[in-house]
C-alpha positions in Angstrom: 0.4 115.1 -223.9 0.6 116.0 -227.6 -2.2 118.1 -229.0 -3.0 115.5 -231.7 -3.4 112.7 -229.2 -5.6 114.9 -227.0 -7.9 115.7 -229.9 -8.2 111.9 -230.8 -9.2 111.1 -227.2 -11.8 113.9 -227.1 -13.3 112.7 -230.4 -13.4 109.1 -229.1 -15.2 110.3 -225.9 -17.7 112.3 -228.1 -18.6 109.2 -230.2 -19.1 107.1 -227.0 -21.4 109.8 -225.6 -23.5 110.0 -228.8 -23.7 106.2 -228.8 -25.1 106.1 -225.2 -27.7 108.8 -226.1 -28.8 106.8 -229.1 -29.2 103.6 -227.2 -31.2 105.4 -224.5 -33.6 106.9 -227.1 -34.1 103.6 -228.8 -35.0 101.8 -225.6 -37.3 104.6 -224.3 -38.7 106.9 -227.1 -39.8 110.5 -226.5 -42.4 110.8 -223.8 -41.5 107.6 -222.0 -40.2 107.9 -218.4 -37.4 105.5 -218.0 -37.6 103.4 -214.8 -34.5 101.8 -213.2 -34.3 98.0 -213.7 -35.4 95.8 -210.9 -33.0 94.2 -208.4 -31.3 91.0 -209.5 -33.2 89.0 -206.9 -36.4 89.4 -208.9 -36.9 86.7 -211.5 -39.6 88.2 -213.7 -39.3 89.1 -217.4 -37.0 92.0 -218.2 -38.9 93.0 -221.3 -39.8 96.7 -220.8 -43.4 97.4 -220.0 -44.7 100.7 -221.2 -48.0 102.2 -219.8 -49.7 104.8 -222.0 -51.2 107.4 -219.6 -52.2 111.0 -220.3 -51.3 114.6 -219.5 -48.8 114.8 -216.6 -51.2 117.1 -214.8 -54.0 114.6 -214.9 -54.6 111.5 -212.9 -53.7 108.8 -215.5 -50.0 109.8 -215.3 -49.5 109.4 -211.5 -51.7 106.3 -211.5 -49.5 104.9 -214.2 -46.4 105.7 -212.2 -47.9 104.0 -209.1 -48.7 100.9 -211.2 -45.2 100.9 -212.7 -43.7 101.0 -209.2 -45.8 97.9 -208.2 -45.0 95.9 -211.3 -41.3 96.7 -211.0 -41.2 95.9 -207.3 -43.3 92.7 -207.2 -43.0 91.3 -210.8 -39.5 92.3 -211.6 -40.7 94.2 -214.6 -38.7 97.1 -216.1 -41.6 99.5 -216.5 -42.1 103.0 -217.9 -44.9 105.5 -218.4 -45.6 107.4 -221.6 -47.2 110.9 -221.6 -50.1 110.9 -224.2 -53.3 112.7 -225.1 -55.1 110.0 -223.1 -58.0 107.6 -223.9 -58.3 107.5 -227.7 -54.6 107.9 -228.4 -53.8 105.2 -225.8 -56.0 102.7 -227.6 -54.1 103.4 -230.8 -50.7 103.0 -229.1 -51.6 99.7 -227.4 -53.4 98.2 -230.5 -50.2 99.0 -232.5 -48.1 97.4 -229.7 -46.3 100.7 -229.1 -47.3 100.4 -225.5 -48.2 97.3 -223.4 -50.9 98.9 -221.2 -53.1 101.9 -221.4 -55.8 103.8 -219.6 -59.2 104.8 -221.2 -62.7 105.8 -220.3 -65.4 103.3 -221.2 -67.1 105.8 -223.6 -64.0 106.0 -225.7 -63.7 102.2 -225.7 -67.3 101.9 -226.9 -66.7 104.0 -230.1 -67.5 102.1 -233.3 -63.9 102.4 -234.5 -62.6 100.6 -231.4 -64.0 97.3 -232.8 -61.2 97.5 -235.4 -58.5 97.8 -232.8 -57.1 94.8 -231.0 -57.4 95.6 -227.3 -58.6 93.6 -224.3 -59.5 94.8 -220.8 -57.5 93.9 -217.7 -59.7 95.6 -215.1 -62.1 98.5 -214.5 -60.7 101.3 -212.3 -62.0 104.5 -210.7 -64.3 107.0 -212.3 -63.6 110.2 -214.2 -65.7 113.3 -213.4 -66.3 116.1 -215.8 -65.0 119.5 -214.5 -66.1 122.6 -216.4 -63.8 125.2 -214.9 -64.2 128.9 -215.3 -62.7 132.1 -213.9 -65.6 134.3 -214.9 -68.3 135.1 -212.3 -70.9 135.6 -215.1 -70.6 132.0 -216.3 -72.9 129.9 -214.1 -74.5 127.5 -216.6 -73.9 125.7 -219.9 -76.0 128.4 -221.6 -73.5 131.0 -220.5 -70.8 129.3 -222.7 -72.2 131.0 -225.8 -69.8 133.5 -227.2 -67.0 132.4 -224.7 -63.5 131.1 -225.3 -63.7 127.4 -224.4 -61.1 124.6 -224.2 -62.6 121.2 -224.8 -59.5 119.0 -224.3 -56.9 117.6 -226.7 -57.6 115.7 -229.8 -57.6 112.0 -229.0 -58.7 112.5 -225.4 -61.8 111.3 -223.4 -62.2 114.9 -222.3 -62.8 116.2 -225.8 -65.2 113.3 -226.5 -67.3 114.0 -223.4 -67.2 117.8 -223.9 -68.5 117.6 -227.4 -71.3 115.3 -226.3 -72.3 117.5 -223.4 -72.3 120.6 -225.6 -74.5 118.8 -228.2 -76.9 117.6 -225.5 -77.2 121.2 -224.3 -77.9 122.4 -227.9 -74.6 124.4 -228.0 -73.0 124.4 -231.5 -69.2 124.8 -231.7 -69.6 127.9 -233.9 -71.3 129.6 -231.1 -68.1 129.6 -229.1 -64.4 130.2 -229.6 -63.2 126.6 -229.2 -59.7 125.4 -228.6 -58.2 122.0 -227.9 -55.7 122.4 -225.1 -54.2 119.9 -222.7 -54.9 120.1 -218.9 -51.7 122.0 -218.3 -52.3 124.4 -221.2 -55.9 124.9 -220.2 -54.9 125.8 -216.6 -52.3 128.3 -217.9 -54.8 129.8 -220.3 -57.3 130.3 -217.4 -54.6 131.9 -215.4 -53.6 134.4 -218.0 -57.1 135.1 -219.2 -56.8 133.8 -222.8 -59.7 131.4 -222.3 -62.9 131.7 -220.2 -63.8 128.0 -219.6 -62.0 124.6 -219.7 -63.3 121.1 -219.7 -61.4 118.4 -217.7 -62.3 114.7 -217.5 -60.4 113.4 -214.5 -60.4 111.5 -211.3 -60.8 113.3 -208.0 -59.0 115.5 -207.2 -57.4 116.7 -210.4 -53.9 118.1 -209.4 -53.9 121.0 -211.8 -57.4 122.2 -210.7 -56.4 121.9 -207.1 -53.4 124.1 -207.8 -55.5 126.6 -209.7 -58.1 126.8 -206.9 -55.4 127.6 -204.4 -54.1 130.4 -206.6 -57.2 132.2 -207.8 -61.0 132.3 -207.6 -62.6 129.7 -209.9 -65.9 127.9 -210.1 -67.4 124.8 -211.6 -70.3 124.9 -214.1 -72.9 122.3 -213.2 -74.4 119.8 -215.7 -78.2 120.0 -215.5 -80.1 116.9 -214.6 -81.9 116.8 -218.0 -78.6 116.9 -219.9 -77.2 114.1 -217.8 -80.3 112.0 -218.2 -80.3 112.6 -221.9 -76.7 111.5 -222.2 -77.3 108.4 -220.0 -80.1 107.3 -222.2 -78.0 107.6 -225.3 -74.8 106.3 -223.8 -75.6 104.2 -220.7 -72.1 104.4 -219.2 -72.5 108.1 -218.3 -74.0 108.6 -214.8 -75.2 111.6 -212.9 -72.8 112.3 -210.0 -71.3 115.2 -208.1 -68.0 116.8 -207.1 -68.2 117.4 -203.4 -67.5 120.7 -201.8 -64.5 119.2 -200.0 -62.7 118.2 -203.2 -61.2 121.7 -204.0 -60.5 124.8 -202.0 -63.4 127.3 -202.1 -65.6 125.3 -204.5 -69.2 124.2 -203.8 -70.8 120.8 -204.5 -71.4 120.6 -208.2 -73.6 118.1 -210.1 -71.7 116.5 -213.0 -71.2 113.4 -215.1 -69.0 110.5 -214.2 -67.6 107.7 -216.5 -65.6 104.6 -215.6 -61.9 104.1 -216.4 -60.3 100.9 -217.7 -56.8 99.4 -217.8 -56.3 97.5 -221.0 -53.7 95.6 -223.1 -53.3 93.8 -226.5 -54.3 90.2 -227.0 -50.7 88.9 -227.6 -49.6 89.8 -224.0 -48.9 86.3 -222.5 -51.8 85.0 -220.4 -49.7 84.4 -217.4 -48.2 87.9 -217.6 -51.6 89.5 -217.8 -52.7 87.4 -214.8 -49.7 88.5 -212.8 -50.3 92.2 -213.6 -53.9 92.1 -212.4 -53.1 90.0 -209.4 -50.2 92.3 -208.4 -52.5 95.4 -208.8 -55.1 94.1 -206.4 -52.8 92.3 -203.9 -50.8 95.5 -203.4 -53.5 98.1 -204.0 -53.2 99.7 -200.5 -49.7 100.9 -201.5 -51.2 102.9 -204.4 -54.1 104.0 -202.3 -51.6 105.5 -199.7 -49.9 107.4 -202.5 -52.8 108.5 -204.6 -56.4 109.3 -203.4 -57.9 108.3 -206.7 -56.8 104.7 -206.1 -59.2 104.6 -203.1 -62.0 104.4 -205.7 -60.7 101.1 -207.3 -62.8 98.2 -206.0 -62.4 94.6 -206.8 -66.2 94.1 -206.4 -67.1 96.1 -209.5 -63.9 95.6 -211.5 -65.6 93.8 -214.4 -68.9 95.8 -214.5 -69.8 98.0 -217.4 -66.8 97.3 -219.6 -67.6 97.4 -223.4 -64.7 95.3 -224.6 -63.7 91.6 -223.9 -61.4 90.8 -221.1 -57.9 89.3 -221.6 -57.8 85.5 -220.7 -55.2 86.2 -218.0 -57.6 88.7 -216.4 -60.5 86.3 -216.7 -58.4 83.7 -214.9 -57.7 86.0 -212.0 -61.4 87.1 -211.6 -62.6 83.5 -211.9 -60.3 82.5 -209.0 -61.4 85.4 -206.9 -65.1 84.7 -207.5 -64.7 81.0 -206.7 
């Protein structure tokens, strides 16, 4: 083969490769995990469904993956999950139709600015528990956080929202600490290498990154005092005093803390029948998710609509009305 012909073939192959990469990026932007299309025997809509989740080391991400599996398997829905900063960022993505579904804690959904965003609930889910993780033996209370290096969660996360409210209720000002805004993964790494002393996590139980950290080194959880919890409950009724049991993580004792409910939501323009099918699929096949992820064991149809500060999508309303009657 002549050299000139060989070069032409190589150039043609290079253009074809670049074209494939470009198409892939257009269909699934950065941060979205592409999911293989469903089998031909499924007759559902092939419009991609993107679920805005959270940090890959949190619970939102694997829960989103589990839901994506269900929707692909039973609804014939090409589905992907997008890694985000969680609650507040998810509401922005969904309201701007950059994602079809998203997870959020109810405290984030109750923020005044959320009234300006067009989002509707599909169902309530499990609860998040605040974990205040430290590697220091001399940090046993919120008061001990003064003068320490503290990660309060990423900007746009429910973790940061709760952390700031807890610190305020405990009369701790941000200028009394060296505050950073790290993700779950970054916080765990910073605790490992000693660049921070304390990290806040708002997560379902158990949180994977905390489980891994507890198996590697000595850590402890800082309790939230009853008076701080009661104060926050009075001001924001959706926070409840709860506990992380001693069986949740290796070597950790029972710890009083705050819990807050999670919600799966969408935008109003999602077709009613599609929203109905998504909620129906979630509950009809919930045992599959429960077998894969322990957090799904805390999703109960009986309290799916309780304590949600935003309106429900008409498709979700139809499903719950049928179940009630």
